[in-house]
C-alpha positions in Angstrom: 17.5 -14.7 2.7 15.5 -12.0 0.9 12.3 -10.7 2.3 9.2 -12.5 1.3 5.5 -12.0 1.9 4.3 -13.6 5.0 1.3 -16.0 4.4 1.2 -17.5 7.9 -1.7 -17.5 10.3 -2.4 -15.2 13.3 0.5 -15.1 15.8 -0.3 -16.1 19.3 -1.2 -12.9 21.2 -1.7 -10.9 18.2 -5.4 -10.0 18.6 -7.9 -8.7 16.2 -5.4 -6.0 14.7 -3.8 -8.9 12.9 -5.9 -10.2 10.2 -4.9 -12.9 7.8 -5.7 -12.6 4.1 -9.3 -14.2 3.5 -10.4 -16.4 0.7 -11.7 -14.9 -2.4 -15.3 -13.7 -1.9 -18.0 -12.4 -4.4 -18.8 -8.7 -4.8 -22.3 -7.4 -5.0 -23.0 -4.6 -7.5 -26.6 -3.5 -7.7 -28.7 -6.0 -9.6 -25.5 -8.2 -10.0 -25.5 -10.0 -6.6 -22.3 -12.0 -6.9 -19.4 -11.6 -9.1 -15.9 -12.7 -8.6 -13.3 -10.0 -8.2 -11.0 -11.7 -10.6 -13.7 -12.0 -13.3 -14.8 -8.4 -12.6 -11.2 -7.3 -13.1 -10.9 -9.1 -16.5 -14.3 -7.6 -17.5 -13.0 -4.0 -16.6 -9.8 -4.7 -18.6 -11.8 -5.6 -21.7 -14.0 -2.6 -21.0 -11.0 -0.4 -20.9 -9.8 -1.7 -24.3 -13.3 -1.1 -25.8 -13.5 2.5 -24.6 -9.8 3.1 -25.4 -10.2 2.0 -29.0 -13.5 3.9 -29.4 -12.0 7.1 -28.1 -9.0 6.8 -30.3 -11.0 6.1 -33.5 -14.0 8.5 -33.0 -12.9 11.1 -30.3 -15.4 13.7 -31.4 -18.3 11.3 -31.4 -17.5 10.0 -27.9 -17.1 13.7 -26.7 -20.5 14.5 -28.2 -22.0 11.6 -26.4 -21.0 13.2 -23.2 -22.6 16.5 -24.4 -19.3 18.2 -25.1 -18.1 19.9 -28.4 -14.4 19.8 -29.0 -12.2 21.2 -31.7 -9.0 19.5 -30.8 -8.9 15.7 -30.2 -5.4 15.4 -28.6 -6.8 15.3 -25.1 -9.4 12.7 -26.0 -6.9 10.5 -27.7 -4.7 10.6 -24.5 -7.7 9.4 -22.6 -8.1 6.6 -25.0 -4.4 5.7 -24.7 -4.8 5.6 -20.8 -7.7 3.4 -21.0 -5.8 0.9 -23.1 -2.8 1.0 -20.9 -4.9 0.3 -17.9 -6.6 -2.7 -19.6 -3.2 -4.1 -20.6 -1.9 -3.6 -17.0 -4.8 -5.4 -15.4 -4.4 -8.4 -17.8 -0.6 -8.5 -17.6 -0.9 -9.0 -13.7 -2.6 -12.4 -13.9 -4.3 -13.2 -10.8 -2.9 -10.3 -8.8 -4.3 -7.3 -10.8 -5.0 -4.9 -8.0 -2.7 -2.2 -9.0 -4.0 -2.3 -12.5 -7.6 -1.8 -11.3 -6.4 1.0 -9.1 -5.1 2.6 -12.2 -8.6 2.6 -13.6 -9.8 4.3 -10.4 -7.2 7.1 -11.0 -8.4 7.4 -14.5 -12.0 7.7 -13.4 -11.0 10.6 -11.2 -9.3 12.3 -14.2 -12.5 11.8 -16.3 -14.8 13.2 -13.6 -12.4 16.3 -13.3 -12.4 16.6 -17.1 -16.2 16.6 -17.3 -16.5 19.1 -14.6 -14.1 21.4 -16.3 -15.7 21.0 -19.7 -19.1 22.2 -18.2 -17.4 25.6 -17.5 -14.9 25.8 -20.3 -16.4 24.4 -23.4 -19.8 24.5 -25.2 -21.8 21.6 -23.8 -25.1 20.1 -23.2 -25.3 20.3 -19.5 -27.9 17.5 -19.1 -25.9 15.2 -21.3 -22.7 16.0 -19.4 -24.4 15.4 -15.9 -25.7 12.1 -17.2 -22.1 11.1 -18.4 -20.8 12.1 -15.0 -23.4 9.7 -13.2 -22.4 6.9 -15.6 -18.6 7.4 -14.8 -19.5 7.6 -11.0 -21.3 4.2 -11.4 -18.1 2.6 -13.2 -16.0 4.3 -10.5 -18.0 2.5 -7.8 -17.4 -0.9 -9.5 -13.8 -0.1 -9.9 -13.2 0.8 -6.3 -15.1 -2.3 -5.1 -13.0 -4.4 -7.3 -9.7 -2.8 -6.4 -10.5 -3.0 -2.6 -11.3 -6.7 -2.7 -8.3 -7.5 -4.9 -6.1 -5.5 -2.6 -7.6 -7.4 0.5 -7.0 -10.8 -1.2 -3.4 -9.8 -2.1 -2.7 -8.6 1.4 -2.2 -4.9 0.3 -5.2 -3.6 2.2 -7.3 -4.4 5.3 -11.0 -4.6 5.5 -11.1 -1.0 6.6 -9.1 0.2 3.6 -5.7 0.6 5.4 -2.7 -0.3 3.5 -0.8 -3.3 4.6 2.6 -5.0 4.3 3.5 -8.4 5.6 7.1 -9.6 5.1 9.7 -11.8 6.7 13.5 -12.1 6.7 16.1 -14.5 8.2 18.6 -12.9 10.5 21.7 -14.8 11.8 21.2 -13.7 15.4 19.1 -15.5 18.3 15.5 -14.4 18.8 16.2 -12.7 22.1 18.9 -10.4 20.4 16.6 -9.4 17.5 13.7 -8.8 20.0 15.7 -6.7 22.3 17.0 -4.5 19.4 13.4 -4.0 18.0 11.9 -3.6 21.4 13.9 -0.4 21.8 11.8 1.6 19.4 14.4 4.3 19.4 16.6 2.0 17.3 13.9 1.8 14.4 15.2 4.9 12.5 18.5 3.2 12.1 17.0 0.9 9.4 13.6 2.5 8.7 14.6 5.6 6.8 11.0 7.0 6.6 11.2 7.4 10.3 12.8 10.6 11.6 12.9 9.7 15.2 11.1 7.6 17.8 11.3 8.8 21.5 10.3 6.6 24.4 7.7 8.2 26.7 7.1 5.4 29.1 7.5 1.6 29.3 4.6 1.1 26.9 4.2 4.5 25.0 6.5 6.3 22.4 6.3 9.3 20.2 6.9 8.8 16.6 8.0 11.4 13.9 7.8 10.5 10.2 9.3 12.0 7.2 6.5 13.2 4.8 6.5 14.6 1.3 7.8 18.2 0.7 10.0 18.0 3.8 7.1 18.0 6.2 6.8 15.8 9.3 3.9 13.6 10.6 3.8 12.8 14.4 1.9 10.5 16.6 2.0 8.8 20.0 1.9 4.9 19.9 1.5 2.2 22.6 2.5 -1.3 22.9 -0.4 -3.7 23.0 1.3 -7.1 23.1 4.7 -8.0 24.4 6.1 -11.6 24.7 9.9 -11.1 25.3 11.9 -12.9 22.7 8.8 -14.0 20.8 6.3 -11.3 19.8 5.7 -7.5 19.9 2.8 -5.4 18.7 2.0 -1.7 18.8 -0.6 0.7 17.5 -1.0 4.5 17.3 -3.2 6.2 19.9 -6.8 7.1 18.7 -6.0 10.9 18.2 -3.2 10.1 15.8 -3.4 11.9 12.4 -2.2 8.9 10.6 -3.7 5.6 12.2 -1.2 2.7 12.0 -0.3 -0.6 13.7 2.3 -3.1 13.5 3.5 -6.5 14.9 6.7 -8.4 14.8 7.1 -12.2 15.5 10.5 -13.6 16.2 10.9 -17.4 15.5 14.0 -19.5 16.1 15.3 -21.2 13.0 16.1 -24.9 13.3 19.5 -25.8 14.2 20.2 -22.4 16.0 20.7 -20.8 12.6 19.2 -17.5 13.7 15.8 -15.9 13.7 12.9 -15.7 11.2 11.5 -12.2 11.6 7.8 -11.8 10.5 6.5 -8.2 10.2 2.9 -7.0 9.7 2.4 -3.3 9.4 -0.9 -1.4 8.7 -1.1 2.3 7.7 -4.0 4.6 6.9 -2.8 7.3 4.6 -4.5 10.8 4.5 -7.5 10.8 2.2 -8.5 7.2 3.1 -9.3 5.3 -0.1 -8.0 7.9 -2.5 -4.8 8.3 -0.4 -4.3 4.5 -0.5 -4.8 4.4 -4.2 -2.2 7.2 -4.8 0.3 5.5 -2.4 -0.1 2.1 -4.1 0.2 3.5 -7.7 2.9 5.9 -7.2 4.9 3.9 -4.6 4.6 6.6 -2.0 3.6 4.4 0.8 6.3 3.7 3.6 4.9 0.2 3.6 6.4 -0.5 0.3 9.8 0.3 1.8 9.6 -2.5 4.3 11.7 -4.8 2.0 14.7 -2.3 2.1 13.9 -1.7 5.8 14.3 -5.4 6.8 17.4 -5.9 4.6 18.9 -3.0 6.5 17.9 -4.6 9.9 19.7 -7.7 8.9 22.8 -5.7 8.1 22.6 -3.9 11.4 22.3 -6.9 13.4 24.8 -9.1 11.5 27.5 -6.6 10.8 26.8 -3.6 13.1 26.3 -1.1 10.4 24.3 -0.3 7.2 26.2 -0.8 4.0 25.4 2.2 1.8 26.2 2.4 -1.9 26.6 5.5 -4.1 23.1 4.8 -5.4 21.5 4.9 -2.0 23.6 7.0 0.3 20.7 8.0 2.5 20.9 7.0 6.2 20.3 8.1 9.7 23.9 8.1 11.0 26.1 5.7 13.0 24.3 2.7 14.5 25.0 2.6 18.2 25.7 -1.1 18.6 28.6 -3.5 18.9 29.4 -5.5 15.8 27.4 -8.7 15.7 29.2 -12.0 16.4 28.5 -15.2 14.7 26.1 -17.7 16.3 27.7 -20.4 18.3 27.8 -23.7 16.5 
């Protein structure tokens, strides 16, 4: 069974760190007291189309409205294309347009950087440029509010802005066997390839080392906060961690002794808070988005005793120190 998003309720013993997806709720934007995130996203999509078309057709006029005089229009036209692509992406995602709205947030950041650079590099009306920057900031605030609410609804983000992944997979091993393997955190790097190592410090604490971009490493200490042998396990990083994170796993026996349904909930706060989360979601740089592959590798480890690697994905962490799995008793 492939991994699927877990839409279940709060596991017993999970506590406040495990927050189920809430129902849709309105967003307050200044004088607009209540607006649906879905409706706001569609409005932002059509706004992107309007701005994009206007920039493509009249780039110099749009630049002059921002107090900037330009000779070449190629950069402005690229901005117009980007706006149209963002609008199309939002509409193409139907009722799950969070990533499309985050693309608008990224575009807003580019626009603000361009306006700042223009003040120093091009002939400009400083007052008009500052006014344009204020307008972009207002739109950015709406984009961020909409993107965060949509991400919360879709289970991609928590109330606090941390990234979130909730997945499940069926494994043909009994719950106690799957629990025992996961409970030894030093086993995690055998199927979670973003983990470099996990070292046990005590019965409830461990030291984690994660692979980061450019060959760097990020480290923290974590503690177990809930432990029901064979049923449920939860942990979180200690307060002084550079990267705040938490996770929980629930082990449910499948009917007919057919194995275990493993439900995973992981939360992760990337550096840069909201900006870091947006970049991670847009460019697939978050370890959370690797959870599908991680769980498939866990299934291979527990059912066959090894991870099957192909030429297209040869990475790994070495031999799994485990006896080959045996079929469940009938």
